[in-house]
C-alpha positions as CSV (number, residue, x, y, z in Angstrom):
1,M,-59.5,67.0,-15.4
2,K,-60.0,63.3,-14.6
3,N,-57.3,62.4,-17.2
4,R,-54.8,64.8,-15.6
5,I,-55.5,63.2,-12.2
6,L,-55.1,59.7,-13.6
7,I,-51.8,60.7,-15.4
8,G,-50.5,62.3,-12.2
9,C,-51.4,59.1,-10.2
10,L,-49.6,56.9,-12.7
11,L,-46.5,59.1,-12.6
12,L,-46.5,59.0,-8.8
13,L,-46.8,55.2,-8.9
14,S,-44.0,54.9,-11.4
15,V,-41.7,57.0,-9.2
16,A,-42.7,55.0,-6.1
17,S,-42.0,51.8,-8.0
18,V,-38.5,52.9,-8.9
19,I,-37.7,53.9,-5.3
20,F,-39.2,50.6,-4.0
21,Q,-37.2,48.5,-6.4
22,Y,-33.9,50.3,-5.6
23,H,-34.3,49.9,-1.8
24,Y,-35.7,46.3,-1.9
25,R,-34.0,44.6,-4.8
26,V,-31.0,42.4,-4.1
27,E,-27.7,43.7,-5.5
28,A,-25.2,40.9,-6.3
29,D,-21.5,41.4,-6.9
30,S,-20.7,38.9,-9.7
31,R,-17.2,37.5,-10.3
32,E,-15.7,35.1,-12.7
33,D,-15.1,31.6,-11.5
34,T,-11.3,31.4,-11.8
35,E,-9.1,28.5,-10.8
36,T,-7.7,28.8,-7.2
37,P,-4.1,27.9,-6.8
38,N,-3.4,24.9,-4.5
39,T,-1.6,27.1,-1.9
40,A,-2.4,28.5,1.5
41,F,-4.8,31.4,1.3
42,S,-3.1,34.8,1.6
43,H,-4.5,38.0,3.1
44,D,-1.5,39.9,2.0
45,L,-3.4,42.0,-0.6
46,F,-6.0,43.0,2.0
47,N,-3.2,43.8,4.4
48,Q,-1.7,46.2,1.9
49,V,-5.1,47.8,1.2
50,L,-5.6,48.4,4.9
51,Q,-2.2,49.9,5.4
52,E,-2.6,52.2,2.5
53,H,-6.2,53.4,3.3
54,V,-6.8,53.1,7.0
55,H,-5.8,56.0,9.3
56,E,-6.6,56.0,13.0
57,G,-9.6,53.7,12.6
58,R,-11.0,55.6,9.6
59,I,-10.9,54.6,5.9
60,D,-10.1,56.7,2.9
61,Y,-13.0,55.5,0.8
62,A,-12.5,58.1,-1.9
63,K,-8.9,57.1,-2.5
64,L,-9.8,53.4,-2.5
65,K,-12.7,53.9,-4.9
66,A,-10.4,55.8,-7.3
67,K,-7.8,53.1,-7.4
68,P,-9.4,49.7,-6.4
69,D,-7.2,47.3,-8.4
70,K,-5.4,45.7,-5.5
71,F,-8.6,45.5,-3.5
72,E,-10.5,43.9,-6.4
73,K,-7.8,41.2,-6.8
74,Y,-8.3,40.3,-3.1
75,L,-12.1,40.1,-3.6
76,D,-11.4,37.8,-6.6
77,Q,-9.4,35.6,-4.3
78,L,-12.2,35.6,-1.7
79,A,-14.7,34.6,-4.4
80,T,-12.9,31.3,-5.2
81,A,-11.3,30.5,-1.8
82,K,-12.0,27.1,-0.1
83,P,-12.2,27.9,3.6
84,S,-13.6,24.5,4.4
85,K,-10.2,23.1,3.7
86,M,-8.5,25.5,6.2
87,S,-7.6,25.0,9.8
88,D,-10.0,26.5,12.4
89,D,-7.9,29.5,13.1
90,A,-7.5,30.1,9.3
91,Q,-11.2,29.9,8.8
92,K,-11.9,32.3,11.6
93,A,-9.4,34.8,10.2
94,F,-10.7,34.3,6.7
95,W,-14.3,35.0,7.5
96,I,-13.5,38.1,9.7
97,N,-11.4,39.5,6.9
98,A,-14.0,38.6,4.3
99,Y,-16.7,40.4,6.3
100,N,-14.7,43.6,6.8
101,A,-13.5,43.6,3.2
102,L,-17.0,43.2,1.8
103,V,-18.4,45.9,4.0
104,I,-15.8,48.2,2.5
105,K,-16.8,46.9,-1.0
106,G,-20.4,47.7,-0.3
107,V,-19.5,51.3,0.8
108,I,-17.2,52.1,-2.2
109,D,-19.9,50.7,-4.6
110,H,-22.3,53.3,-3.3
111,Y,-19.9,56.0,-2.3
112,P,-20.2,58.9,-1.6
113,I,-22.6,58.1,1.3
114,K,-22.9,59.4,4.8
115,S,-24.0,56.1,6.4
116,V,-24.5,52.5,5.4
117,K,-28.1,53.0,6.6
118,K,-28.6,55.3,3.6
119,V,-27.8,52.6,1.0
120,K,-31.0,50.6,1.4
121,L,-34.0,50.9,3.7
122,F,-34.5,48.7,6.7
123,N,-30.9,47.5,7.1
124,G,-30.7,46.5,3.5
125,F,-27.0,47.2,3.3
126,F,-26.5,44.1,5.4
127,S,-29.3,41.9,4.0
128,R,-29.7,42.8,0.4
129,L,-26.2,43.3,-0.9
130,K,-24.7,40.0,-1.9
131,F,-21.1,39.1,-2.6
132,Q,-19.2,36.1,-3.9
133,V,-17.3,34.2,-1.3
134,A,-16.0,30.6,-1.5
135,G,-18.1,30.0,-4.6
136,E,-21.3,31.1,-3.0
137,S,-23.4,34.3,-2.9
138,Y,-23.7,35.7,0.6
139,S,-25.1,38.8,2.3
140,L,-23.2,40.4,5.2
141,D,-25.9,39.3,7.6
142,H,-25.4,35.7,6.4
143,I,-21.7,35.8,6.9
144,E,-22.0,37.4,10.4
145,H,-24.9,35.5,11.9
146,D,-25.0,32.2,10.0
147,I,-21.3,31.6,9.6
148,I,-19.1,33.6,12.1
149,R,-21.4,33.7,15.1
150,K,-22.8,30.2,14.6
151,E,-19.6,28.3,13.7
152,F,-17.0,30.0,15.9
153,V,-19.1,31.0,19.0
154,D,-16.7,33.6,20.2
155,P,-18.0,36.9,21.6
156,R,-14.7,38.6,20.9
157,I,-15.5,38.6,17.2
158,H,-17.9,41.5,17.8
159,F,-14.9,43.7,18.3
160,A,-13.2,42.5,15.1
161,L,-16.1,42.9,12.7
162,V,-16.4,46.5,11.5
163,C,-19.7,47.8,10.0
164,A,-18.3,51.0,8.5
165,S,-19.8,53.2,11.2
166,I,-18.4,55.5,13.9
167,S,-19.7,53.4,16.8
168,C,-18.4,50.1,15.4
169,P,-15.0,48.9,16.6
170,P,-12.4,51.0,14.8
171,I,-10.9,49.2,11.9
172,E,-7.2,48.4,12.1
173,N,-4.6,48.8,9.4
174,I,-3.6,45.1,9.5
175,A,-5.5,42.0,8.4
176,F,-6.3,39.1,10.8
177,L,-3.9,36.2,10.3
178,P,-4.4,32.5,11.4
179,E,-1.1,32.4,13.4
180,T,-2.0,35.4,15.6
181,I,-5.8,35.3,15.5
182,E,-6.2,34.6,19.2
183,E,-3.9,37.4,20.3
184,R,-5.5,39.8,17.9
185,L,-9.0,39.1,19.1
186,D,-7.9,39.6,22.7
187,A,-6.2,42.9,21.7
188,V,-9.1,44.4,19.8
189,T,-11.5,43.4,22.6
190,L,-9.3,45.0,25.2
191,K,-9.0,48.1,23.1
192,F,-12.8,48.3,22.8
193,V,-13.6,47.7,26.4
194,T,-11.1,50.2,27.7
195,N,-12.3,52.9,25.3
196,P,-14.5,55.3,27.3
197,E,-16.5,56.0,24.1
198,K,-17.6,52.4,24.1
199,V,-17.5,51.4,27.8
200,R,-17.7,54.0,30.6
201,L,-18.0,53.6,34.3
202,D,-19.8,56.1,36.5
203,R,-19.2,55.3,40.1
204,D,-21.2,58.2,41.5
205,K,-24.4,57.1,39.7
206,H,-23.7,53.4,40.0
207,R,-23.9,53.0,36.2
208,V,-22.0,51.4,33.4
209,Y,-22.5,53.0,30.0
210,L,-22.1,50.4,27.3
211,S,-22.0,50.1,23.5
212,K,-25.3,48.7,22.2
213,I,-23.2,45.8,20.8
214,F,-23.5,44.4,24.3
215,K,-27.3,44.7,24.2
216,W,-27.9,43.4,20.6
217,Y,-25.7,40.4,21.2
218,K,-26.3,39.9,24.9
219,K,-26.8,36.1,24.4
220,D,-23.3,35.7,22.9
221,F,-21.8,36.9,26.1
222,T,-23.2,33.9,27.9
223,E,-20.9,31.5,25.9
224,G,-18.2,30.7,28.5
225,Y,-19.3,33.6,30.7
226,E,-22.1,34.4,33.1
227,G,-23.1,37.4,31.1
228,V,-21.8,40.8,30.0
229,A,-20.4,41.8,33.4
230,D,-18.4,38.6,33.7
231,F,-17.1,39.1,30.1
232,L,-16.1,42.7,30.8
233,S,-14.3,41.6,34.0
234,D,-11.7,39.7,31.9
235,Y,-10.6,43.0,30.3
236,L,-10.9,45.5,33.2
237,S,-8.7,46.2,36.2
238,P,-9.6,44.3,39.3
239,E,-11.1,47.4,40.9
240,D,-13.2,48.1,37.8
241,A,-14.2,44.5,37.4
242,D,-15.5,44.4,41.0
243,F,-17.5,47.6,40.3
244,V,-19.1,46.2,37.1
245,S,-20.0,42.9,38.8
246,S,-21.5,44.5,41.9
247,G,-25.3,44.0,42.2
248,D,-26.2,47.6,42.5
249,V,-24.8,48.7,39.2
250,K,-27.2,49.4,36.3
251,F,-26.3,49.1,32.6
252,H,-27.2,51.9,30.2
253,Y,-26.6,51.7,26.5
254,L,-25.0,54.4,24.5
255,H,-26.4,56.0,21.3
256,Y,-25.1,54.1,18.3
257,D,-23.6,56.5,15.7
258,W,-24.1,55.0,12.2
259,N,-22.3,57.8,10.4
260,L,-19.7,56.5,8.0
261,N,-16.1,55.9,9.4
262,D,-14.8,57.9,6.5
263,K,-11.4,59.5,6.8
264,K,-12.6,62.8,5.5
């Protein structure tokens, strides 16, 4: 009897160990170190991938997973790129596109899934998947928090970065480019702020319902602004801006839907 109990305990420990290792080990996407041509970095391949697989803010992950050749070539280019030699606008476009592309890569590597939260426990999708970019191995968290947010200090980037979830900003079917990066960032911010599923004003109850992005990154909206209300005012009508900025309005944060932004 004791032997059976011991064997049962050992089996349970083995299963628990396998589950633990899956959820907590770091997964790295390895790529060959190929020579990068001495030309301006092009996001054309990513642009083509987006146009072929993005429909109304959703991604056809199944189709992309079945035929990823073009996408993989773009990821190869990201792996050996030299963003430090690019202009500021080119660097900003590069890292935003890199983040969005690598989120997609993380999804198709584990597809089919219902949510990025199901890939690894405790936000592991963002912290324990690693990808080759610019000759280094980075997690998505590192790219977002230690590179994009730290180096560019621009709250609008929160409406350009797409975390593959319904409550994220909807992904667009065109890549970010250096020559139009400022206009695009303004455009995606306006689109987000004026979407009632992300920002909703309730005049009767003196409330503003906001995406949790404004709560999680509240500090970022003090860079060049006096806070979230001041930031929102730049993208709202004068009447709505006055309402949001009035002292008797309370902010309430909407439920964040982490279900996958899958076309199907």
